[in-house]
C-alpha positions in Angstrom: 0.1 0.0 -0.1 1.1 3.6 -1.0 0.1 6.5 1.2 -0.3 10.0 0.1 -0.3 13.2 2.0 -3.6 15.2 1.9 -1.7 18.4 2.2 1.9 19.6 2.4 1.1 21.9 5.1 0.0 19.2 7.4 2.3 17.9 10.0 0.2 15.3 11.7 -3.0 13.7 10.8 -5.9 11.6 11.9 -8.3 14.0 13.3 -11.5 13.8 11.0 -13.9 16.3 12.7 -12.9 19.9 13.5 -14.9 21.8 16.2 -15.1 25.5 16.7 -15.6 26.5 20.2 -16.8 29.8 21.7 -14.4 31.7 23.6 -15.9 30.8 27.1 -14.7 29.2 30.5 -16.9 26.8 32.5 -16.3 23.0 33.2 -16.6 21.2 30.0 -18.0 17.8 31.4 -17.9 14.5 29.5 -20.5 14.5 27.0 -20.1 18.2 26.4 -18.8 19.0 22.6 -16.1 20.7 24.2 -14.6 17.7 25.9 -12.6 15.4 23.6 -13.1 12.4 25.7 -16.8 12.5 24.6 -16.0 11.1 21.1 -14.3 7.6 20.3 -12.2 9.3 17.5 -9.8 12.1 17.7 -11.0 15.7 17.0 -9.4 18.8 16.8 -10.6 22.2 18.3 -10.4 25.9 17.5 -11.4 28.7 19.5 -13.6 31.5 17.8 -11.5 34.4 19.2 -13.8 36.9 21.1 -17.1 35.1 20.4 -18.6 34.3 23.8 -22.2 33.2 24.7 -23.7 36.7 25.1 -22.1 38.0 21.8 -23.6 35.0 19.8 -26.9 34.2 21.7 -28.3 37.6 22.9 -26.7 40.0 20.6 -26.3 38.2 17.4 -23.4 40.0 16.7 -22.9 40.0 12.7 -19.1 40.9 13.4 -18.5 37.3 14.7 -18.8 36.1 11.1 -14.9 37.1 10.3 -13.5 35.2 13.3 -15.8 32.1 12.7 -14.2 32.0 9.1 -10.7 32.5 10.3 -11.2 29.6 12.9 -12.9 27.4 10.1 -10.1 28.0 7.8 -7.4 27.4 10.4 -8.9 23.7 11.0 -9.1 23.2 7.2 -5.5 24.0 6.9 -4.8 21.5 9.9 -6.4 18.7 7.9 -9.8 18.1 9.5 -12.2 16.5 6.8 -15.3 18.3 8.0 -16.0 21.2 10.6 -18.8 21.5 13.0 -19.9 24.0 15.9 -20.6 23.8 19.8 -23.6 26.0 19.7 -26.8 25.5 17.9 -27.1 29.3 17.6 -24.3 29.0 15.2 -26.6 28.4 12.6 -26.6 32.0 12.0 -23.5 31.6 9.9 -23.9 28.2 8.6 -24.2 29.3 4.8 -21.4 31.8 5.1 -18.9 29.5 6.7 -19.9 26.6 4.4 -18.9 28.9 1.5 -15.5 30.0 3.1 -14.1 26.3 3.1 -13.8 23.3 0.9 -14.9 20.8 3.3 -18.4 19.6 4.9 -19.4 22.2 7.4 -22.3 21.4 9.9 -22.4 24.2 12.5 -25.6 23.7 14.5 -27.3 20.8 16.1 -30.8 22.3 14.5 -29.6 20.9 11.3 -30.9 17.7 12.4 -34.6 19.0 12.6 -35.8 18.2 9.1 -34.3 14.8 9.5 -36.0 14.0 12.7 -39.3 15.2 11.5 -39.1 13.0 8.3 -38.1 9.9 10.2 -41.1 10.4 12.9 -43.7 12.3 11.0 -44.5 13.9 14.2 -43.9 17.2 16.1 -40.1 17.8 17.2 -39.2 19.1 20.7 -36.2 21.4 20.7 -34.8 22.1 24.2 -32.6 25.4 23.8 -30.0 27.1 25.8 -32.5 30.0 25.9 -35.7 29.4 24.0 -36.5 33.4 24.0 -33.5 33.9 21.8 -34.1 30.9 19.4 -35.3 32.9 16.4 -37.1 32.1 13.2 -33.8 33.0 11.7 -31.9 30.5 13.5 -34.5 27.9 12.2 -34.7 28.9 8.7 -30.9 29.1 8.5 -30.9 25.4 9.6 -33.3 24.5 6.6 -36.4 24.1 8.7 -39.6 24.7 7.0 -41.8 27.0 8.5 -44.8 24.5 8.5 -42.7 21.9 10.4 -44.4 21.5 13.9 -42.0 22.1 16.6 -42.3 22.5 20.5 -39.5 24.5 21.9 -38.5 24.8 25.6 -35.5 26.4 27.1 -33.2 26.1 30.0 -33.5 29.9 30.9 -35.5 29.3 34.0 -32.7 26.8 35.4 -30.6 29.1 37.8 -28.0 26.3 37.9 -27.7 26.1 34.1 -27.7 30.1 33.7 -25.0 30.4 36.4 -22.8 27.7 34.9 -23.1 29.0 31.3 -24.1 32.5 31.1 -22.6 33.9 34.2 -19.9 31.4 34.9 -17.8 31.2 38.2 -16.0 28.1 37.0 -18.4 25.7 38.8 -21.4 23.6 37.4 -24.0 21.7 39.6 -24.4 18.6 37.3 -27.4 17.4 39.2 -28.9 20.6 39.3 -28.7 20.9 35.6 -29.8 17.3 34.9 -32.9 18.1 37.0 -33.5 21.2 34.9 -33.4 19.7 31.7 -35.4 16.6 32.4 -38.1 19.2 33.6 -38.1 21.0 30.5 -38.3 17.7 28.4 -41.2 16.3 30.4 -43.1 19.6 30.6 -42.9 19.8 26.5 -44.1 16.1 26.5 -47.0 17.1 28.7 -47.7 20.1 26.9 -47.5 18.4 23.5 -48.8 14.6 23.3 -47.9 14.4 19.4 -44.0 14.7 20.6 -42.2 12.3 18.4 -38.7 13.1 19.5 -36.4 15.6 21.2 -33.5 17.7 20.2 -31.2 19.2 22.4 -29.9 22.5 20.7 -27.2 23.3 23.3 -23.6 21.6 23.0 -23.7 21.7 27.1 -26.8 19.3 27.2 -25.9 16.1 25.6 -24.6 14.7 28.9 -28.2 14.6 29.9 -29.4 12.9 26.7 -29.5 9.5 28.6 -31.6 11.1 31.2 -34.1 12.9 29.1 -34.5 9.6 27.0 -35.2 7.6 30.2 -37.7 10.0 31.5 -39.5 10.6 28.2 -39.1 7.2 26.4 -38.4 9.2 23.1 -35.6 9.5 20.5 -33.1 12.1 21.8 -30.9 13.9 19.1 -28.1 16.3 20.0 -24.7 17.6 18.8 -23.0 14.2 19.5 -25.6 12.3 17.4 -24.9 14.6 14.5 -21.1 14.6 14.8 -21.0 10.8 15.0 -23.1 10.6 11.9 -20.9 12.7 10.0 -17.7 11.2 11.2 -19.1 7.8 10.2 -19.7 9.1 6.5 -15.9 10.0 6.4 -14.2 7.2 7.7 -15.9 3.9 6.4 -14.5 0.6 7.2 -14.4 -2.6 5.4 -17.0 -5.1 6.6 -16.1 -8.3 8.0 -18.4 -11.3 8.5 -20.0 -14.3 7.1 -22.7 -15.3 4.8 
């Protein structure tokens, strides 16, 4: 077998997915997109300089586009084969970032909603970091048709989540956040009996996907299901078995 380099500028290899993370500081526990031990394969990170939660989620600052593109191009130059984000609200820049590089880009967990709706034929529940700031623009830029039935809940009333993520002091109350997200999920299910699945928009919520599924009995999607799916498309292995 003869191997060939993919890029003459590349001094290492093996990281299939590049992840752009916000310029924030708080505990990234296992299951979080920003914790590399979450994945069963190597990933590579790039910080989007100056892009914190407040500028992205609350301000929707268009000036963030430039540092997002810079981070994407850095990851591409370092040899990753696809680029994702670490906040569902990054859907604001999906098209522009995808156009700026030559590899697949999937910035937001929200990109899964059309797929989820198609496979269930039912209403899709979305649990967001802050439902009041999840706008129609975020949904449209994720390819979600306006007629898609949705049920949106948010973590804005969970004080432990708000403290850890939006007003960080370096701590995260894991049990309290778990209780909060399960509470949002079960309330959505109570309000919408036609709920077919739940999507966790926020990259800080996948650690609690198991708990949400156990409480609701529904399929649960998040950033990790999306990243695993794309990774699998990029690194197929030969099948072994018998007939």
